[in-house]
C-alpha positions in Angstrom: 0.0 -0.1 0.0 3.0 2.4 0.7 4.2 2.3 -2.7 0.8 2.5 -4.4 0.0 5.6 -2.2 3.2 7.1 -3.3 2.5 6.4 -7.0 -0.9 8.0 -6.6 0.5 11.1 -5.1 3.1 11.3 -7.8 0.6 11.1 -10.5 -1.4 13.9 -8.9 1.6 16.1 -8.4 2.7 15.6 -11.8 -0.5 16.9 -13.2 -0.3 19.9 -10.7 3.1 20.6 -11.8 2.2 20.8 -15.5 -0.8 23.2 -14.6 1.5 25.3 -12.4 4.1 25.5 -15.2 1.4 26.7 -17.7 0.1 29.4 -15.2 3.8 30.6 -14.7 4.2 31.0 -18.5 0.9 32.8 -18.7 1.7 35.2 -15.9 5.0 36.0 -17.5 3.8 36.4 -21.1 4.6 39.9 -22.3 1.6 39.9 -24.5 -0.9 39.5 -21.6 -1.8 42.6 -19.5 -1.4 40.6 -16.2 2.4 40.3 -16.9 2.6 44.0 -16.2 0.8 44.2 -13.0 2.6 43.9 -9.7 1.7 40.5 -8.8 2.3 39.0 -12.2 6.0 38.3 -11.6 5.5 37.2 -8.0 2.8 34.8 -8.9 4.7 33.4 -12.0 7.7 33.0 -9.6 5.7 31.0 -7.1 4.1 28.8 -9.6 7.5 28.1 -11.2 9.0 27.1 -7.7 6.0 24.8 -7.2 6.2 23.3 -10.7 9.8 22.5 -10.3 9.4 20.9 -6.8 6.5 18.8 -7.9 7.8 17.7 -11.3 8.4 13.9 -11.6 12.0 13.0 -12.2 13.7 10.1 -13.9 17.3 9.0 -14.2 19.6 11.9 -15.1 22.4 11.8 -17.7 26.0 12.3 -16.8 26.2 14.8 -19.6 30.0 15.4 -19.4 30.8 16.4 -23.0 34.1 18.1 -22.4 36.5 19.1 -19.5 39.1 21.9 -19.4 42.8 20.7 -19.1 45.4 23.6 -19.0 42.7 26.0 -20.1 41.9 24.1 -23.2 38.5 22.1 -23.7 39.0 18.4 -24.2 36.1 16.2 -25.5 35.0 13.4 -23.2 33.8 10.0 -24.4 31.3 8.0 -22.4 30.7 4.4 -23.0 29.0 1.4 -21.2 31.7 -1.5 -21.2 30.0 -4.0 -18.9 26.2 -4.8 -18.7 24.8 -6.5 -15.6 21.2 -6.7 -14.3 21.9 -4.7 -11.2 24.4 -2.3 -12.5 26.6 -1.3 -15.5 30.2 -0.3 -15.7 30.7 3.0 -17.5 34.0 4.2 -18.8 34.9 7.9 -19.3 38.0 9.0 -21.3 39.0 12.4 -22.7 40.7 13.6 -25.8 44.5 13.7 -25.4 44.6 11.6 -22.3 48.1 10.0 -22.1 48.3 6.3 -22.7 49.9 5.5 -19.3 47.2 7.6 -17.5 46.1 6.0 -14.2 43.0 3.8 -14.3 40.4 4.8 -11.7 37.3 2.8 -10.6 34.9 5.1 -8.8 32.3 3.1 -6.9 29.1 5.0 -6.6 26.9 4.5 -3.6 23.8 2.4 -3.8 21.9 4.5 -1.3 18.9 5.8 -3.1 20.6 8.1 -5.6 21.9 7.4 -9.0 25.6 7.4 -9.9 25.2 10.8 -11.6 25.3 12.2 -8.1 29.0 11.8 -8.7 29.2 13.9 -11.9 31.4 16.4 -10.4 33.7 13.7 -9.0 33.9 12.0 -12.5 34.4 15.3 -14.3 37.4 16.3 -12.1 39.1 13.0 -12.2 38.8 12.4 -16.0 41.1 15.3 -16.4 44.1 13.2 -15.4 42.5 9.4 -15.3 40.7 6.9 -17.3 37.5 6.8 -15.3 35.3 3.9 -14.7 32.0 4.3 -12.8 29.6 1.8 -11.2 26.2 2.7 -12.6 23.8 0.9 -10.2 20.4 0.0 -11.6 17.0 1.3 -10.0 15.8 -2.0 -8.4 12.2 -1.4 -9.5 13.4 -1.7 -13.2 15.0 -5.1 -12.6 12.7 -8.1 -13.3 12.3 -10.7 -10.7 13.6 -13.3 -13.1 17.0 -11.6 -12.7 17.3 -13.0 -9.1 18.3 -11.2 -5.9 21.1 -8.7 -5.1 22.6 -8.3 -1.6 25.9 -7.1 0.0 27.7 -10.3 -1.3 26.5 -9.7 -4.9 27.8 -6.0 -4.5 31.2 -7.2 -3.6 31.2 -9.8 -6.4 30.2 -6.9 -8.9 33.3 -4.9 -7.8 35.6 -7.8 -8.2 34.2 -8.5 -11.6 34.7 -4.9 -12.5 38.2 -4.9 -11.5 39.0 -8.0 -13.4 37.5 -6.3 -16.5 39.6 -3.1 -16.0 42.7 -5.1 -15.3 45.8 -5.0 -12.9 47.0 -1.7 -11.4 43.6 -0.1 -11.2 43.0 2.5 -8.5 39.7 2.4 -6.6 37.7 5.2 -5.1 34.6 4.4 -2.9 32.4 7.2 -2.1 30.4 6.9 1.2 28.4 3.7 1.7 30.5 1.5 -0.7 33.7 2.0 1.4 32.6 -1.1 3.3 32.2 -3.5 0.4 35.2 -1.9 -1.4 37.5 -2.6 1.5 36.0 -6.1 1.8 36.6 -6.8 -2.0 40.2 -5.5 -1.6 40.7 -7.8 1.5 39.3 -10.8 -0.4 41.5 -10.2 -3.5 44.4 -9.5 -1.3 44.1 -12.9 0.5 43.8 -14.6 -2.9 46.7 -12.6 -4.3 44.5 -11.8 -7.1 46.3 -10.1 -10.0 43.6 -7.5 -10.4 43.6 -6.4 -6.8 43.5 -2.5 -6.8 46.8 -0.6 -6.6 45.2 1.9 -4.3 41.9 2.3 -2.4 40.5 5.7 -1.5 37.6 5.8 0.8 35.6 9.0 1.2 33.2 9.5 4.2 32.5 5.8 4.4 30.8 3.9 7.5 33.7 1.5 8.2 33.1 1.8 11.9 30.1 3.7 12.9 30.8 3.5 16.6 33.2 6.4 16.0 31.4 9.7 16.3 28.0 8.4 15.5 25.6 10.6 13.6 21.8 10.9 13.4 21.8 8.4 10.6 23.7 5.9 12.9 21.3 6.6 15.7 18.4 5.7 13.6 19.9 2.5 12.6 20.8 1.5 16.1 17.6 2.7 17.9 15.4 0.1 16.1 15.6 -3.6 15.6 16.2 -5.0 12.0 12.5 -6.3 12.1 11.3 -2.7 12.4 13.1 -2.0 9.1 11.7 -5.1 7.4 8.2 -4.4 8.4 8.1 -0.7 8.2 10.2 0.6 5.2 10.3 -2.3 2.8 7.6 -2.1 0.1 6.5 -4.1 -3.0 7.1 -2.7 -6.5 3.8 -2.1 -8.2 2.7 -3.8 -11.4 3.4 -0.9 -13.8 7.2 -1.3 -13.4 9.5 -4.0 -14.8 10.6 -5.1 -11.4 6.9 -5.7 -10.2 6.6 -7.9 -7.1 10.3 -7.3 -6.1 10.7 -6.2 -2.4 12.6 -2.9 -2.2 13.5 -0.1 0.1 12.0 2.8 -2.1 14.1 5.8 -3.1 11.2 8.1 -2.1 11.7 7.1 1.5 15.4 7.6 1.5 14.9 11.1 0.0 12.3 11.9 2.6 14.6 10.9 5.3 17.6 12.9 4.1 15.4 16.0 3.5 13.8 15.8 6.9 17.3 16.0 8.5 17.7 19.5 7.1 14.2 20.5 6.3 14.6 24.2 7.3 17.5 24.5 4.9 15.6 22.9 2.1 12.7 25.4 2.5 15.2 28.3 2.7 16.7 27.2 -0.6 13.4 27.2 -2.4 12.6 30.5 -0.9 15.9 31.9 -2.1 15.1 30.5 -5.6 11.7 32.3 -5.4 13.4 35.6 -4.6 15.8 35.1 -7.4 13.1 34.5 -9.9 11.1 37.6 -8.8 14.1 39.8 -9.6 15.1 38.0 -12.9 18.2 36.4 -11.5 17.9 33.3 -13.7 21.4 32.1 -13.3 21.1 31.8 -9.5 17.6 30.3 -9.7 18.9 27.6 -12.2 21.8 26.6 -10.0 19.3 25.7 -7.3 17.1 24.0 -9.9 20.2 21.9 -11.1 21.1 20.9 -7.5 17.5 19.6 -6.7 17.1 17.9 -10.2 19.9 15.7 -9.1 19.0 15.4 -5.4 15.4 14.6 -5.9 16.2 11.9 -8.6 16.0 8.8 -6.5 16.0 5.0 -7.2 15.0 1.9 -5.2 17.3 -0.6 -3.4 16.6 -4.3 -3.2 15.4 -5.2 0.3 18.0 -7.7 0.9 20.8 -5.4 0.1 19.3 -2.7 2.3 18.5 -4.8 5.2 21.9 -6.6 5.1 23.7 -3.3 5.1 21.8 -1.9 8.0 22.3 -5.0 10.0 26.0 -5.7 9.2 27.3 -2.3 8.9 25.3 -0.1 11.2 24.0 -2.5 13.8 26.6 -5.3 14.2 29.6 -3.3 13.0 30.7 -6.7 11.5 33.7 -5.6 9.4 35.1 -3.5 12.4 34.7 -6.3 14.7 36.3 -9.0 12.4 33.1 -10.7 11.9 32.2 -9.9 8.4 31.5 -12.8 6.1 31.4 -13.1 2.3 29.9 -16.1 0.8 30.4 -17.9 4.1 34.1 -17.1 4.3 35.5 -14.5 6.9 36.9 -11.3 5.5 40.1 -10.2 7.1 41.2 -6.6 6.3 44.7 -7.6 7.6 45.1 -9.6 4.3 45.5 -6.2 2.5 49.3 -6.1 2.2 50.1 -4.1 -1.0 46.9 -2.0 -1.7 47.8 1.5 -0.5 44.8 3.0 1.6 43.7 6.7 1.7 40.9 7.6 4.1 39.2 11.0 3.5 36.7 12.5 6.0 34.9 15.8 6.1 35.2 18.0 9.2 31.4 18.9 9.1 30.2 15.6 7.8 26.8 15.0 9.4 26.3 11.5 7.8 29.6 9.8 8.4 31.3 11.1 11.6 35.0 11.8 12.0 36.9 8.6 12.6 34.5 6.2 10.9 36.5 6.1 7.7 39.8 6.5 9.3 39.1 3.0 11.1 40.0 1.3 7.9 43.6 2.1 8.3 43.6 0.5 11.8 41.9 -2.5 10.4 44.6 -3.1 7.8 47.0 -4.6 10.2 49.0 -6.2 7.4 49.7 -3.0 5.6 52.9 -0.8 6.2 52.3 2.6 7.7 54.0 4.1 4.5 51.1 2.9 2.5 48.4 4.4 4.7 47.3 8.0 4.6 44.6 10.1 6.3 43.1 13.4 5.1 40.6 15.5 7.0 39.0 18.1 4.7 38.6 21.2 6.9 35.2 22.8 6.4 33.7 20.1 4.3 30.4 18.4 4.8 29.5 15.0 3.4 28.8 16.2 -0.2 31.8 18.6 -0.1 34.1 15.7 0.1 33.5 14.8 -3.5 31.9 17.8 -5.2 32.3 21.4 -5.3 35.3 23.8 -5.3 36.9 22.3 -2.3 37.0 18.8 -3.9 38.3 20.1 -7.2 41.0 22.3 -5.7 42.2 20.5 -2.6 40.9 17.0 -2.3 41.1 15.7 -5.9 44.7 16.8 -6.2 45.6 14.9 -2.9 44.0 11.8 -4.3 45.9 12.2 -7.6 49.2 12.6 -5.7 48.4 9.5 -3.5 47.8 7.5 -6.7 50.9 8.6 -8.4 52.9 7.7 -5.3 51.6 4.2 -4.8 50.1 3.1 -8.0 53.1 2.1 -10.0 54.8 0.4 -7.2 51.6 -1.7 -6.6 51.5 -2.6 -10.3 55.1 -4.1 -10.0 54.0 -6.0 -6.8 51.0 -7.4 -8.6 53.1 -8.4 -11.7 
């Protein structure tokens, strides 16, 4: 019933959005007298804000056509190189990229948003790297005949993607995938897999949520796993390809995130309204662009969501040495030649300080010279991988880390 109620609401809001958009255009039409009245522009701006907020959204495109390198535009090519039911592997390369440029696998979070949330991350790193991105599928679009997808499958996908890219690949996990990425690295390290990553960068990841717990962590700890199973898991309706699949709906994830900073979101839309009333289209469009991405959400399979909540946020399995993959214990101490970089934001309200850094302590078999920690001063959760601070301070540190440890790791793997 939960999902059906949401679909009914979305259908109603879609119509209301269309009507509001028509009204905004009418009030702004220079050929109509109402456009010259005092309330015309105010009314048009209010309707435009509502139309944008209520509009339905699908999967955004990456849309990275070019990047600037040394002040010169360079064309970017996007391609899907591996196609799997629950996620594809995309590759981004730019014109003029050196043949020996580092290969970087960026692991996008499967946490309710599409991989395009990392558009700024990809855009910055493709300047110097051949970039690969995990493009996770919306679970409601995956037919039941394609089976289930849980945390074990997530790790298997990462290993498969690393095998496709080949030896010497660098891996970067943004937020939630820091746990499966570290697990995959440990598994491949124990097996001496030739395609184990040369470096692993973890950014704002919940390796050990007992460190500086946030509101997100408290929510997971305050309720038993059965509460999540019976309260937030829904069945995909018949109109979608994944009809009948049990999922954690993206709209619930979005509602949770927006409720954490509801006042700020309301203020952002009010500021957009003021920008529109004075004709500041550029500032209004910047807000629109952010919410177009932020409000584009997708579903997660129930088994992946519940396993993540239980193993990562409630049992702290990886941090306690009790994490298991396919019935076999995962030992971070087996990481012996993959250099690790942990990055945290000083103002991160999703992954607290110390949660990602815990990975460096867990990797007991790795030399200290191959471990590095970076605290991004003034950065919130999203500022770690997007925005000016990411482009000018954090990304250069990641590039330097890969340059320092990547080639040595390739020789070790060979």
